[in-house]
PAPA-674630 format. One record per residue: residue number from 0; residue in three letters; x, y, z of N, C-alpha, C in turn. Coordinates in nm, 3 decimals. Layout:
% residues N
 pos code     n.u     n.v     n.w    ca.u    ca.v    ca.w     c.u     c.v     c.w
 NUM  Ala       X       Y       Z       X       Y       Z       X       Y       Z
...
//
This chain:
% residues 57
 pos code     n.u     n.v     n.w    ca.u    ca.v    ca.w     c.u     c.v     c.w
   0  Met   4.112   3.217   1.402   4.037   3.213   1.330   3.932   3.054   1.339
   1  Ala   3.855   3.055   1.328   3.820   2.892   1.370   3.792   2.816   1.241
   2  Val   3.837   2.721   1.219   3.840   2.617   1.121   3.753   2.471   1.132
   3  Pro   3.703   2.439   1.060   3.617   2.316   1.068   3.734   2.196   1.101
   4  Ala   3.747   2.090   1.188   3.833   2.007   1.197   3.774   1.904   1.097
   5  Arg   3.683   1.873   1.041   3.646   1.753   0.927   3.584   1.838   0.783
   6  His   3.567   1.785   0.714   3.485   1.841   0.608   3.358   1.781   0.620
   7  Thr   3.233   1.862   0.591   3.127   1.869   0.580   3.105   1.799   0.446
   8  Ser   3.052   1.668   0.443   3.010   1.615   0.338   2.852   1.680   0.290
   9  Thr   2.883   1.648   0.151   2.741   1.664   0.066   2.606   1.648   0.150
  10  Ser   2.586   1.505   0.151   2.466   1.481   0.201   2.416   1.504   0.369
  11  Lys   2.542   1.481   0.397   2.520   1.594   0.565   2.436   1.716   0.514
  12  Lys   2.520   1.820   0.467   2.491   1.938   0.400   2.356   1.957   0.396
  13  Asn   2.332   1.862   0.301   2.184   1.874   0.207   2.066   1.814   0.297
  14  Lys   2.148   1.716   0.407   2.035   1.706   0.534   1.998   1.801   0.622
  15  Arg   2.085   1.871   0.643   2.051   1.984   0.767   2.007   2.092   0.716
  16  Arg   1.979   2.101   0.536   1.919   2.219   0.492   1.737   2.162   0.462
  17  Thr   1.745   2.062   0.435   1.592   2.011   0.403   1.517   2.083   0.513
  18  His   1.378   2.093   0.451   1.246   2.129   0.494   1.144   2.006   0.486
  19  Tyr   1.182   1.896   0.454   1.128   1.800   0.453   1.066   1.746   0.573
  20  Lys   0.927   1.684   0.572   0.877   1.666   0.755   0.729   1.550   0.705
  21  Leu   0.735   1.494   0.765   0.587   1.406   0.786   0.461   1.517   0.807
  22  Thr   0.359   1.494   0.751   0.259   1.552   0.817   0.143   1.460   0.814
  23  Ala   0.107   1.494   0.933  -0.051   1.398   0.959  -0.118   1.407   0.846
  24  Pro  -0.191   1.352   0.805  -0.375   1.334   0.743  -0.439   1.422   0.776
  25  Ser  -0.504   1.494   0.679  -0.595   1.564   0.766  -0.752   1.465   0.723
  26  Val  -0.777   1.480   0.881  -0.904   1.406   0.940  -1.016   1.484   0.966
  27  Thr  -1.143   1.461   0.849  -1.280   1.494   0.931  -1.393   1.450   0.979
  28  Phe  -1.473   1.506   1.052  -1.588   1.425   1.099  -1.708   1.408   0.977
  29  Asp  -1.770   1.320   0.941  -1.832   1.320   0.834  -1.994   1.298   0.932
  30  Glu  -2.049   1.414   0.919  -2.185   1.409   0.991  -2.272   1.263   0.972
  31  Thr  -2.316   1.270   0.837  -2.441   1.181   0.805  -2.359   1.067   0.813
  32  Thr  -2.238   0.970   0.800  -2.254   0.875   0.838  -2.192   0.807   0.993
  33  Gly  -2.155   0.962   1.065  -2.087   0.945   1.172  -1.985   0.872   1.182
  34  Asp  -1.908   0.886   1.100  -1.722   0.825   1.106  -1.676   0.901   1.079
  35  Tyr  -1.518   0.931   1.056  -1.427   1.029   1.047  -1.347   0.953   0.919
  36  Ser  -1.286   1.056   0.857  -1.245   1.036   0.677  -1.168   1.130   0.656
  37  Arg  -1.062   1.086   0.545  -0.977   1.176   0.515  -1.081   1.272   0.405
  38  Ser  -1.012   1.368   0.391  -1.073   1.491   0.301  -1.029   1.476   0.159
  39  His  -1.153   1.519   0.087  -1.116   1.453  -0.040  -1.150   1.332  -0.073
  40  Arg  -1.197   1.226   0.004  -1.185   1.134  -0.036  -1.324   1.060  -0.013
  41  Val  -1.362   0.963  -0.064  -1.514   0.915  -0.071  -1.497   0.802   0.082
  42  Ser  -1.593   0.809   0.190  -1.616   0.725   0.321  -1.604   0.603   0.277
  43  Leu  -1.607   0.487   0.372  -1.597   0.386   0.361  -1.735   0.326   0.304
  44  Lys  -1.859   0.416   0.367  -1.993   0.367   0.323  -2.054   0.445   0.233
  45  Gly  -1.934   0.495   0.104  -1.956   0.541  -0.002  -2.039   0.710  -0.014
  46  Tyr  -2.016   0.784   0.116  -2.041   0.913   0.123  -1.945   1.003   0.083
  47  Tyr  -1.968   1.083  -0.021  -1.887   1.186  -0.035  -1.964   1.366  -0.021
  48  Lys  -1.869   1.453   0.084  -1.950   1.582   0.107  -2.124   1.592   0.110
  49  Gly  -2.176   1.451   0.219  -2.287   1.472   0.298  -2.413   1.376   0.123
  50  Arg  -2.323   1.307   0.037  -2.430   1.243  -0.081  -2.356   1.091  -0.097
  51  Lys  -2.442   1.055  -0.134  -2.422   0.893  -0.168  -2.364   0.922  -0.298
  52  Val  -2.308   0.828  -0.329  -2.182   0.814  -0.479  -2.157   0.733  -0.450
  53  Arg  -2.163   0.594  -0.394  -2.107   0.432  -0.470  -2.250   0.387  -0.378
  54  Asp  -2.252   0.283  -0.406  -2.332   0.167  -0.373  -2.207   0.074  -0.289
  55  Val  -2.230   0.036  -0.165  -2.138  -0.043  -0.123  -2.179  -0.196  -0.065
  56  Lys  -2.138  -0.264  -0.089  -2.167  -0.398  -0.101  -2.167  -0.472   0.050
//
């Protein structure tokens, strides 16, 4: 019967079992400003969902 040559450490085992990974931020195109912006955030020009919500200096 095959036996591992070395003991697998706890950290090595946990790294193998993890499912965490980097995900790209969701970016949408805003029709009113013509810019790309992240979802659920106010654009740099002060628009959110096509409405002006903040005055930008």
